[in-house]
C-alpha positions as CSV (number, residue, x, y, z in Angstrom):
1,M,0.0,0.0,0.0
2,K,2.8,2.4,0.9
3,K,4.6,1.6,-2.3
4,R,1.5,2.4,-4.4
5,L,0.9,5.6,-2.4
6,T,4.5,6.6,-2.8
7,E,4.5,6.1,-6.5
8,Y,1.3,8.0,-6.8
9,W,2.5,11.1,-4.9
10,M,5.8,11.1,-6.7
11,H,4.2,12.0,-10.0
12,R,1.2,14.1,-8.7
13,F,1.3,17.9,-7.9
14,L,-1.5,19.9,-6.4
15,P,-2.9,22.4,-8.9
16,K,-2.2,26.1,-7.9
17,S,-6.0,26.7,-7.7
18,V,-6.3,23.9,-5.1
19,V,-3.4,25.4,-3.0
20,L,-4.9,28.9,-3.3
21,G,-8.3,27.5,-2.2
22,M,-6.7,25.8,0.9
23,D,-4.9,29.0,1.8
24,M,-8.2,31.0,1.6
25,I,-10.0,28.4,3.8
26,V,-7.1,28.9,6.4
27,V,-7.5,32.7,6.1
28,A,-11.3,32.5,6.7
29,I,-11.3,30.0,9.5
30,T,-8.4,31.9,11.2
31,F,-10.3,35.2,11.0
32,V,-13.4,33.7,12.6
33,F,-11.4,32.0,15.3
34,T,-9.5,35.3,16.0
35,Y,-12.8,37.2,16.1
36,F,-14.3,34.9,18.7
37,L,-11.0,35.0,20.6
38,R,-11.3,38.8,20.8
39,F,-14.6,38.4,22.6
40,N,-13.3,35.7,25.0
41,L,-15.1,32.9,22.9
42,E,-18.5,34.2,24.1
43,W,-20.9,33.7,21.2
44,L,-23.5,36.1,22.5
45,N,-21.2,39.0,22.4
46,V,-20.5,38.6,18.7
47,D,-22.6,40.3,16.0
48,V,-22.6,37.3,13.7
49,S,-23.9,39.1,10.6
50,T,-21.2,41.8,10.9
51,M,-18.6,39.1,11.4
52,Y,-19.6,37.2,8.3
53,M,-19.5,40.4,6.2
54,Q,-16.0,41.2,7.6
55,T,-14.9,37.7,7.0
56,G,-15.8,38.1,3.4
57,L,-14.0,41.4,3.2
58,V,-10.8,40.0,4.8
59,S,-10.9,37.0,2.5
60,L,-11.3,39.2,-0.6
61,V,-8.4,41.4,0.5
62,Y,-6.1,38.4,1.2
63,L,-7.1,36.9,-2.2
64,I,-6.1,40.0,-4.0
65,F,-2.7,40.1,-2.4
66,F,-2.2,36.4,-2.8
67,L,-2.9,36.7,-6.5
68,G,-0.3,39.5,-6.5
69,F,2.5,37.8,-4.7
70,K,1.5,34.2,-5.7
71,P,2.7,32.3,-2.5
72,F,0.6,29.4,-3.8
73,S,2.6,28.9,-7.0
74,G,5.4,26.8,-5.4
75,V,5.5,23.0,-5.2
76,I,4.5,22.4,-1.5
77,R,6.6,19.3,-1.1
78,H,9.7,21.4,-2.0
79,T,8.8,24.5,0.0
80,T,11.8,26.8,0.5
81,F,12.7,30.0,2.4
82,H,11.6,31.9,-0.7
83,D,8.1,30.4,-0.5
84,G,7.8,31.4,3.2
85,L,9.0,34.9,2.3
86,L,6.2,35.3,-0.3
87,I,3.6,34.3,2.4
88,V,5.0,36.9,4.8
89,K,4.9,39.6,2.1
90,A,1.3,38.8,1.0
91,N,0.0,38.6,4.6
92,L,1.8,41.8,5.7
93,S,0.5,43.7,2.8
94,A,-3.1,42.5,3.4
95,T,-2.8,43.4,7.1
96,I,-1.7,46.9,6.3
97,F,-4.5,47.3,3.9
98,M,-7.1,46.0,6.5
99,L,-5.7,48.4,9.1
100,L,-6.3,51.3,6.7
101,V,-9.8,50.1,6.0
102,S,-10.5,49.7,9.7
103,M,-9.2,53.3,10.3
104,G,-11.5,54.5,7.6
105,G,-14.4,52.7,9.2
106,R,-13.8,54.7,12.4
107,S,-13.6,58.0,10.5
108,F,-16.6,57.6,8.2
109,D,-20.1,56.6,9.1
110,G,-20.7,54.8,5.9
111,M,-17.9,52.4,6.6
112,R,-18.9,51.5,10.2
113,S,-19.5,47.9,9.3
114,F,-15.9,47.6,8.1
115,T,-14.5,48.6,11.5
116,I,-12.5,45.5,12.6
117,P,-10.8,45.5,16.0
118,Y,-7.1,46.2,15.5
119,S,-6.2,43.3,17.7
120,V,-8.1,40.9,15.5
121,I,-6.2,42.1,12.4
122,I,-2.8,41.9,14.1
123,V,-3.4,38.5,15.7
124,Q,-4.8,37.3,12.3
125,L,-1.5,38.2,10.7
126,F,0.6,36.1,13.0
127,L,-1.8,33.1,13.0
128,V,-2.3,33.0,9.2
129,T,1.4,33.4,8.6
130,F,2.2,30.6,11.0
131,L,-0.5,28.2,9.8
132,L,0.3,28.6,6.1
133,I,4.0,28.1,6.6
134,A,3.4,25.2,9.1
135,L,1.0,23.5,6.7
136,R,3.6,23.6,3.9
137,V,6.4,22.4,6.1
138,A,4.2,19.6,7.5
139,I,3.4,18.4,3.9
140,K,7.1,18.6,3.0
141,V,8.1,16.5,6.0
142,V,5.5,13.9,5.4
143,Y,6.4,13.7,1.7
144,H,10.0,13.3,2.4
145,R,9.4,10.7,5.1
146,M,7.2,8.7,2.6
147,M,9.7,9.2,-0.2
148,A,12.9,8.6,1.9
149,P,14.4,5.3,0.7
150,A,14.8,2.8,3.5
151,Q,17.9,1.3,2.0
152,G,19.4,4.3,0.2
153,V,23.1,5.1,0.1
154,P,24.0,7.0,3.2
155,V,25.9,10.2,2.4
156,A,27.3,13.2,4.2
157,I,27.5,16.7,2.8
158,F,30.5,18.9,3.6
159,G,29.2,22.5,3.5
160,A,26.1,23.6,5.4
161,G,25.6,26.7,3.3
162,S,23.2,27.4,0.4
163,L,25.0,25.0,-2.0
164,G,25.0,22.3,0.7
165,M,21.2,22.7,1.3
166,T,20.5,22.7,-2.4
167,T,22.6,19.5,-2.8
168,M,20.5,17.8,-0.1
169,E,17.3,18.9,-1.8
170,V,18.5,17.5,-5.1
171,L,19.5,14.2,-3.5
172,R,16.1,13.9,-1.9
173,R,14.4,14.4,-5.2
174,N,16.6,11.9,-7.0
175,K,15.5,8.3,-6.8
176,R,18.1,6.6,-9.0
177,P,20.4,5.9,-7.3
178,N,18.8,6.4,-3.9
179,Y,20.6,8.6,-1.4
180,R,20.0,9.3,2.3
181,V,21.7,12.4,3.7
182,V,22.8,11.3,7.2
183,A,24.9,14.2,8.2
184,F,26.3,17.7,7.4
185,M,29.8,18.7,8.0
186,D,31.0,22.3,8.3
187,D,34.1,24.0,9.8
188,L,31.9,26.8,11.2
189,S,32.0,26.0,14.9
190,S,28.7,27.8,15.6
191,L,26.9,25.1,13.4
192,K,28.2,22.1,15.3
193,G,25.5,20.1,16.9
194,K,22.7,21.9,15.1
195,A,20.4,20.4,12.6
196,I,19.4,21.6,9.1
197,D,16.0,20.3,7.9
198,G,16.4,17.3,10.3
199,V,20.0,16.5,9.4
200,K,22.6,17.1,12.1
201,V,25.8,19.0,11.6
202,V,28.5,16.7,13.1
203,G,31.4,19.1,12.9
204,G,34.2,20.0,10.6
205,V,37.1,18.0,9.1
206,D,38.2,16.8,12.5
207,A,34.9,15.1,12.9
208,I,35.1,13.0,9.8
209,G,35.6,9.8,11.9
210,R,32.0,10.2,13.1
211,L,30.8,9.5,9.5
212,V,31.9,5.8,9.9
213,A,29.7,5.3,12.9
214,L,26.8,6.7,10.9
215,G,27.5,4.2,8.1
216,C,28.3,6.9,5.6
217,Q,29.5,5.6,2.3
218,E,30.0,8.8,0.4
219,L,31.0,12.4,1.1
220,I,29.9,15.2,-1.2
221,I,31.8,18.4,-1.0
222,S,29.3,21.3,-1.6
223,V,31.3,24.4,-1.1
224,H,32.1,27.2,-3.6
225,P,35.8,26.7,-4.6
226,K,36.6,30.3,-3.5
227,N,35.3,29.5,0.0
228,L,37.5,26.5,0.5
229,A,40.7,27.1,2.5
230,P,43.9,26.2,0.7
231,G,44.5,22.4,1.0
232,L,41.2,21.8,2.7
233,K,39.8,19.7,-0.1
234,N,42.9,17.6,-0.2
235,K,42.9,17.1,3.5
236,L,39.2,16.3,3.6
237,A,39.5,13.8,0.7
238,N,42.6,12.1,2.1
239,R,40.9,11.5,5.5
240,A,37.7,10.3,3.9
241,L,39.5,7.9,1.5
242,E,41.6,6.5,4.2
243,L,38.3,5.6,6.0
244,G,36.9,4.0,2.9
245,I,34.4,6.8,2.2
246,K,34.1,7.8,-1.5
247,V,34.5,11.5,-2.2
248,K,32.4,13.4,-4.7
249,E,31.8,17.1,-5.5
250,A,28.7,19.2,-6.3
251,P,29.1,21.7,-9.1
252,D,29.3,25.4,-8.3
253,S,26.2,27.4,-9.4
254,E,28.2,28.7,-12.4
255,E,28.4,25.2,-13.7
256,W,24.7,24.3,-13.4
257,I,23.2,23.3,-16.7
258,E,20.7,25.9,-17.9
259,G,20.5,27.3,-14.4
260,S,19.5,24.1,-12.8
261,F,21.3,21.5,-10.7
262,G,20.7,17.8,-11.1
263,A,22.1,14.8,-9.2
264,H,23.8,13.6,-12.4
265,Q,26.1,16.7,-12.1
266,I,27.6,15.4,-8.9
267,R,30.9,14.0,-10.0
268,E,33.7,11.9,-8.6
269,V,36.6,14.0,-7.3
270,K,39.5,13.5,-9.7
271,V,43.1,13.3,-8.8
272,E,43.9,16.7,-10.4
273,D,41.4,18.2,-7.9
274,L,43.7,17.0,-5.1
275,L,46.9,18.6,-6.3
276,E,48.8,20.0,-3.2
277,R,49.0,23.4,-4.8
278,S,46.8,26.3,-5.8
279,L,45.7,26.4,-9.4
280,I,47.0,29.3,-11.5
281,D,44.7,31.7,-13.1
282,I,45.7,33.6,-16.2
283,H,44.4,36.9,-17.6
284,M,44.0,36.4,-21.4
285,D,43.7,40.0,-22.6
286,R,47.3,40.3,-23.8
287,I,47.1,36.9,-25.6
288,A,43.9,37.9,-27.3
289,E,45.5,41.1,-28.5
290,G,48.6,39.2,-29.7
291,L,46.7,36.6,-31.7
292,A,44.2,39.0,-33.3
293,G,44.6,38.7,-37.1
294,S,47.5,36.3,-36.8
295,V,48.5,33.1,-38.7
296,V,49.3,30.5,-35.9
297,M,51.2,27.3,-36.4
298,V,51.2,24.7,-33.7
299,T,53.6,21.8,-34.2
300,G,52.8,18.6,-32.4
301,A,49.2,19.8,-32.5
302,A,47.7,16.3,-32.0
303,G,49.6,15.7,-28.7
304,S,48.4,16.4,-25.2
305,I,50.0,19.8,-24.9
306,G,49.6,20.8,-28.6
307,S,46.0,19.9,-28.8
308,E,45.1,21.9,-25.6
309,I,47.1,24.9,-27.0
310,V,44.9,24.6,-30.1
311,R,41.7,24.4,-28.0
312,Q,42.6,27.6,-26.2
313,I,43.9,29.5,-29.3
314,I,40.6,28.9,-31.2
315,S,38.8,30.9,-28.6
316,F,40.7,33.9,-29.8
317,E,39.8,33.3,-33.5
318,P,43.1,33.9,-35.3
319,K,43.1,34.6,-39.0
320,L,44.4,31.1,-39.7
321,L,45.4,28.1,-37.5
322,L,47.8,25.5,-38.8
323,L,47.8,22.1,-37.1
324,V,51.0,20.2,-37.8
325,D,51.7,16.7,-36.7
326,Q,52.8,13.3,-38.1
327,A,50.3,11.4,-36.1
328,E,47.5,11.0,-38.7
329,S,44.8,9.5,-36.6
330,A,45.2,11.8,-33.6
331,L,45.3,14.8,-36.0
332,Y,42.1,13.6,-37.6
333,D,40.5,13.3,-34.2
334,L,41.5,16.9,-33.4
335,Q,40.1,18.1,-36.7
336,N,36.8,16.5,-36.0
337,E,36.7,17.9,-32.5
338,I,37.2,21.5,-33.9
339,K,34.4,20.8,-36.3
340,E,32.1,19.6,-33.5
341,R,32.9,22.8,-31.6
342,D,31.3,24.7,-34.6
343,Y,34.5,26.8,-34.9
344,K,33.9,29.4,-37.5
345,G,37.6,30.5,-38.1
346,S,40.0,29.1,-40.7
347,Y,42.2,26.2,-39.9
348,H,44.2,23.6,-41.8
349,A,45.4,20.2,-40.6
350,I,48.9,19.2,-42.0
351,V,50.2,15.7,-41.8
352,T,54.0,15.8,-42.0
353,D,57.3,15.1,-40.2
354,V,58.2,18.4,-38.5
355,S,61.9,17.5,-38.9
356,N,61.6,17.3,-42.7
357,R,63.0,20.7,-43.7
358,H,61.8,20.4,-47.3
359,R,58.2,19.9,-46.3
360,M,58.2,22.5,-43.6
361,T,59.7,25.1,-45.9
362,H,56.9,24.5,-48.3
363,F,54.3,25.1,-45.6
364,F,56.1,28.2,-44.2
365,D,56.3,29.6,-47.7
366,K,52.7,28.9,-48.4
367,Y,51.0,30.1,-45.2
368,R,53.5,32.6,-43.8
369,P,52.8,32.0,-40.1
370,T,53.2,34.9,-37.7
371,H,53.3,32.9,-34.5
372,V,54.7,29.4,-33.9
373,F,54.1,27.2,-30.9
374,H,56.6,24.3,-31.1
375,A,55.3,21.4,-29.1
376,A,56.4,18.6,-31.4
377,A,58.8,16.2,-29.6
378,Y,59.3,12.6,-28.4
379,K,58.9,12.7,-24.6
380,H,59.1,9.2,-23.2
381,V,62.3,8.8,-21.3
382,P,62.8,5.0,-21.5
383,L,62.0,4.8,-25.3
384,M,64.4,7.7,-26.1
385,E,67.1,6.1,-23.9
386,E,66.9,3.0,-26.2
387,Q,66.7,5.1,-29.4
388,P,68.9,8.2,-29.1
389,Y,68.8,8.5,-32.9
390,E,65.1,9.4,-32.8
391,A,65.6,11.8,-29.9
392,V,68.2,13.7,-31.9
393,R,66.4,13.5,-35.3
394,V,62.9,14.5,-34.0
395,N,63.5,16.7,-30.9
396,I,66.6,18.5,-32.0
397,G,66.1,18.3,-35.7
398,S,62.5,19.6,-35.7
399,C,63.4,22.4,-33.3
400,K,66.3,23.6,-35.5
401,T,64.2,23.3,-38.6
402,V,61.2,25.2,-37.4
403,A,63.4,27.8,-35.6
404,D,65.5,28.5,-38.7
405,L,62.4,28.8,-40.9
406,S,60.8,31.1,-38.4
407,I,63.7,33.5,-38.9
408,K,63.7,33.1,-42.7
409,Y,60.0,33.8,-43.0
410,G,59.8,36.6,-40.4
411,V,57.8,34.9,-37.7
412,S,57.0,37.3,-34.9
413,K,56.9,34.9,-32.0
414,F,58.4,31.4,-31.6
415,V,57.4,29.6,-28.4
416,M,59.1,26.3,-27.5
417,V,57.7,23.9,-25.0
418,S,60.4,22.4,-22.9
419,T,60.5,20.2,-19.8
420,D,62.0,20.0,-16.3
421,K,63.9,17.0,-17.5
422,A,66.2,19.5,-19.4
423,V,67.6,20.6,-16.0
424,N,70.7,18.7,-15.1
425,P,69.6,15.9,-17.5
426,T,70.2,12.3,-16.7
427,N,68.7,10.9,-19.9
428,V,68.8,11.3,-23.6
429,M,65.3,12.8,-23.8
430,G,66.1,15.6,-21.3
431,A,69.5,16.3,-22.9
432,S,67.9,16.6,-26.3
433,K,65.5,19.2,-24.9
434,R,68.3,21.1,-23.2
435,I,70.1,21.3,-26.5
436,C,66.9,22.7,-28.1
437,E,66.8,25.3,-25.4
438,M,70.4,26.3,-26.0
439,Y,69.9,26.5,-29.8
440,V,66.8,28.7,-29.4
441,Q,68.6,30.8,-26.7
442,G,71.6,31.3,-29.0
443,L,69.4,32.3,-32.0
444,A,67.7,34.9,-29.8
445,S,71.1,36.5,-29.0
446,Q,71.9,37.2,-32.7
447,E,71.7,40.8,-33.9
448,G,69.2,41.6,-36.6
449,I,66.8,38.8,-35.6
450,R,63.2,40.0,-35.6
451,T,61.7,36.8,-34.3
452,Q,61.2,36.7,-30.5
453,F,62.3,33.2,-29.2
454,V,60.7,32.2,-25.9
455,T,61.1,28.9,-24.1
456,T,58.6,27.5,-21.5
457,R,59.8,24.9,-19.0
458,F,57.5,22.9,-16.7
459,G,57.0,19.5,-15.2
460,N,54.5,16.7,-15.8
461,V,50.9,17.4,-16.7
462,L,48.1,15.2,-15.3
463,G,46.3,13.1,-17.9
464,S,48.7,13.6,-20.8
465,N,49.2,10.8,-23.2
466,G,51.3,8.1,-21.7
467,S,51.7,9.9,-18.4
468,V,51.4,8.2,-15.0
469,V,47.7,9.1,-14.2
470,P,46.1,7.3,-17.3
471,L,48.6,4.5,-16.8
472,F,47.6,4.0,-13.2
473,Q,43.9,4.2,-14.2
474,R,44.3,1.5,-16.7
475,Q,46.1,-0.7,-14.3
476,I,43.4,-0.2,-11.7
477,R,40.7,-1.1,-14.2
478,L,42.5,-4.3,-15.0
479,G,42.7,-5.2,-11.3
480,G,46.3,-4.3,-10.7
481,P,49.0,-4.3,-9.9
482,V,49.8,-0.6,-10.0
483,C,53.5,-0.4,-10.9
484,V,55.6,2.3,-9.3
485,T,59.3,2.6,-10.2
486,H,60.5,3.7,-6.7
487,K,58.8,4.4,-3.4
488,E,60.6,7.7,-3.0
489,I,60.2,9.0,-6.6
490,T,58.6,12.5,-6.8
491,R,57.3,14.6,-9.7
492,Y,55.9,18.1,-10.2
493,F,52.3,18.2,-11.6
494,M,49.9,20.6,-13.1
495,T,46.8,20.2,-15.3
496,I,47.0,20.3,-19.1
497,P,44.7,23.4,-19.5
498,E,46.6,25.2,-16.8
499,A,50.1,24.4,-18.4
500,C,48.8,25.6,-21.8
501,R,47.4,28.8,-20.4
502,L,50.9,29.5,-19.0
503,V,52.5,28.7,-22.3
504,L,50.3,31.3,-24.0
505,E,50.8,33.8,-21.3
506,A,54.6,33.4,-21.2
507,G,54.7,33.5,-25.0
508,F,53.2,37.0,-25.1
509,M,55.1,38.1,-22.1
510,G,58.6,37.5,-23.5
511,Q,60.7,39.8,-25.6
512,G,63.0,37.1,-26.8
513,G,65.7,34.7,-25.3
514,E,63.9,34.0,-22.0
515,I,63.4,30.6,-20.5
516,Y,60.2,30.8,-18.4
517,L,59.6,28.6,-15.4
518,F,56.2,27.9,-14.0
519,D,55.3,27.6,-10.3
520,M,54.6,23.9,-10.1
521,G,53.9,23.9,-6.3
522,S,55.1,21.0,-4.2
523,P,56.4,17.8,-5.7
524,V,54.1,14.8,-5.4
525,K,55.2,11.3,-4.3
526,I,54.2,8.9,-7.1
527,Y,53.8,6.1,-4.5
528,E,51.3,8.2,-2.5
529,L,49.6,9.3,-5.8
530,A,49.1,5.6,-6.7
531,K,47.4,4.9,-3.2
532,K,45.2,7.9,-3.6
533,M,44.0,6.9,-7.1
534,I,43.2,3.4,-5.8
535,R,41.1,4.9,-3.0
536,L,39.4,7.3,-5.4
537,H,38.1,4.2,-7.2
538,G,36.6,2.9,-3.9
539,L,39.3,0.3,-3.5
540,V,41.9,-0.5,-0.8
541,P,45.6,-0.5,-1.6
542,Y,47.2,-3.9,-1.1
543,E,43.8,-5.5,-0.4
544,D,41.9,-4.9,-3.6
545,I,44.7,-3.6,-5.7
546,D,48.4,-4.4,-5.2
547,I,51.2,-1.8,-5.6
548,K,54.4,-3.2,-7.1
549,V,57.7,-1.4,-7.0
550,V,59.5,-2.3,-10.2
551,G,62.7,-0.2,-10.0
552,L,63.8,3.0,-11.8
553,R,63.7,2.9,-15.6
554,P,66.8,3.7,-17.7
555,G,67.6,7.4,-17.4
556,E,64.9,8.1,-14.8
557,K,65.5,10.5,-11.9
558,L,64.2,10.2,-8.4
559,Y,63.6,13.9,-8.1
560,E,63.0,16.3,-11.0
561,E,64.3,19.8,-10.9
562,L,62.9,23.0,-12.5
563,L,66.1,25.0,-12.2
564,A,69.8,23.9,-12.5
565,N,72.1,24.4,-9.6
566,K,74.0,27.3,-11.1
567,E,70.9,29.1,-12.3
568,N,68.7,31.6,-10.5
569,T,65.5,33.3,-11.3
570,Q,64.0,36.7,-11.6
571,P,60.3,37.5,-11.2
572,T,57.8,38.6,-13.8
573,H,54.6,40.6,-13.5
574,H,52.9,37.2,-12.9
575,E,53.7,35.7,-9.5
576,K,53.5,32.2,-10.8
577,I,55.9,32.7,-13.8
578,M,59.6,33.3,-13.4
579,I,62.5,33.8,-15.8
580,A,65.5,31.4,-15.4
581,K,68.9,33.1,-15.5
582,V,70.8,30.3,-17.4
583,R,74.4,30.3,-18.5
584,S,74.9,32.1,-21.7
585,V,75.8,30.3,-24.9
586,V,77.9,31.1,-27.9
587,F,75.6,30.6,-30.8
588,K,78.3,29.8,-33.4
589,E,79.6,27.0,-31.1
590,V,76.1,25.6,-30.4
591,Q,75.1,25.9,-34.0
592,K,78.2,24.0,-35.2
593,A,77.7,21.3,-32.5
594,V,74.0,20.8,-33.4
595,E,74.7,20.6,-37.1
596,S,77.5,18.0,-36.4
597,L,75.1,16.0,-34.2
598,L,72.4,16.0,-36.9
599,Y,74.9,15.0,-39.5
600,S,76.1,12.2,-37.3
601,I,72.7,10.4,-37.0
602,D,73.2,9.0,-40.5
603,E,76.9,8.3,-40.0
604,E,77.6,7.3,-36.4
605,G,76.5,4.8,-33.8
606,E,74.4,5.6,-30.8
607,D,77.4,5.8,-28.4
608,I,78.9,8.5,-30.5
609,L,75.6,10.4,-30.7
610,V,75.2,10.3,-26.9
611,A,78.9,11.3,-26.4
612,Q,78.4,14.3,-28.6
613,M,75.3,15.3,-26.6
614,K,77.3,15.0,-23.4
615,A,80.0,17.2,-24.9
616,L,77.5,19.9,-25.7
617,V,75.7,19.6,-22.4
618,P,78.4,19.0,-19.7
619,E,75.8,18.7,-16.9
620,F,74.3,15.6,-18.7
621,V,75.2,12.7,-16.5
622,S,73.4,9.4,-17.2
623,N,71.5,7.7,-14.5
624,N,70.7,4.0,-14.4
625,S,71.6,3.9,-18.1
626,V,74.1,2.0,-20.4
627,Y,75.4,5.4,-21.4
628,A,76.7,6.0,-17.9
629,K,79.9,4.4,-19.3
630,L,80.5,7.6,-21.2
631,D,80.6,9.7,-18.0
632,P,83.8,10.3,-16.0
633,P,83.9,7.7,-13.2
634,K,83.3,10.2,-10.4
635,Q,80.1,11.5,-12.1
636,Q,78.4,8.2,-12.6
637,V,75.2,8.0,-10.6
638,K,73.4,4.8,-9.5
639,V,70.2,4.8,-7.5
640,E,69.0,1.5,-6.1
């Protein structure tokens, strides 16, 4: 019976006319009761005919103001503070009007019958207001008690503000899956121990252990990001995950779809949300001005960084956007994505090897780019350690080709994407990127060069192709083990969109020759990251998913650096972007060494190639690599 009644009321709403009729009955009955109360409930002292006429007058007045303020238009089962406020406004307006009418009755003989005792009018106001609100609250409580799932998923909401209360209302309306809000959490001490719509506030972050006793399975963070103290989300999530409680997040009001918030918008907290650093915001005015009317070439456009640079650039609608990459399928996917975005600007996808000077000369001559973002490179350390030939050919060869052509064809800005692995490199990939930095830096120092060469250097980006996060996600989906190379290994992280915004900002900040460093925050232990990702999937490390330490890969560092030991930095106008003061290079020497290196890829073996790289980059000391034999004995490094 309850099930049928529940299903019936779930899909039935009282018409507004019925609600208005109920309200008017309450008004009439309350007036009659108040009238008799005024005369001590003695029937003989009441002029019944006058009372009936005045009841009709009061009902008419309330009806007029109810029709004006429409307190009957809301859905009673979902009554909110706004609905109560409308009732107060309508009743107060009707009361003021009736007081004026009663005053008129005392002043004019023709209105004597409309003279209502002031006490009746005032008491009527409070009684009607109380009863109308109480009626709605009672219906709401009964409805939610009937609708409340007996076996729903018990959840807690962190944030007892407006977003938290909205989240609770959304969860109560949502039936698939079923949720039961069992507790609120809030760091505001004055709320501790109080209840919100029948749900108790158990305390702040320190009270999270109480959620276990309540059987809570999920915690939903419902606080505007700007109101979250730095590190609070991370601390909260870590504590919850350690207790086996899933962590989710409600969208901020700015993210609601078409102004409304549905339960489907509550999402799992992602690992990038738990970075132990504050996200960097960028003002894009300078970038928009720089890209206006420009022809922009992005090399490596189909890669993780290149594709995000493209996504951000199209919002500025340059004159022409050139997407250059040798990965045909990935470039095709990017092209389709741009079409789906209904981008109205001009763009052209070019499938080619960026290190092929003949082909790149053709495209520079045909399209005459004004801005070049060079993101084309091989990036995987173990693969490049096994194949130095490709690191030299693609990373160094493409950089030299595109940089030289940028000068020849009068490119205004050349922005190269580098890496923290270029600092004191311990592997072939990092050394190849350091050589690229040196070549670009040397070009920028030449007189008469109009092209402004800028280098950007940052650490790992979360979610990039082949990076640790998607690798761990895949391993978790397959049931483990999650493979970590070393328990103490750390890396700097930022999100892909954030990294690319910084690339664009630095590109239009520089005047030429700078190497920009980004504030990457604190380094993250990969081992701890693995445990956190397992918990985010609702699993327990070493119980549901094993973690296996497999040893450092060839050329891999324990700790990445953003700045070499002999370097220092100077600030820019952006607090999160710094300029590295690197050792100066003699361009003629670098140019000669680079040309010799590129010539050697078709003539020499891999040992000779790496030896030449070490000669050009003296700080390149191999780690856990076969090429350590090329280093002086005292420089060889081995990490167990």
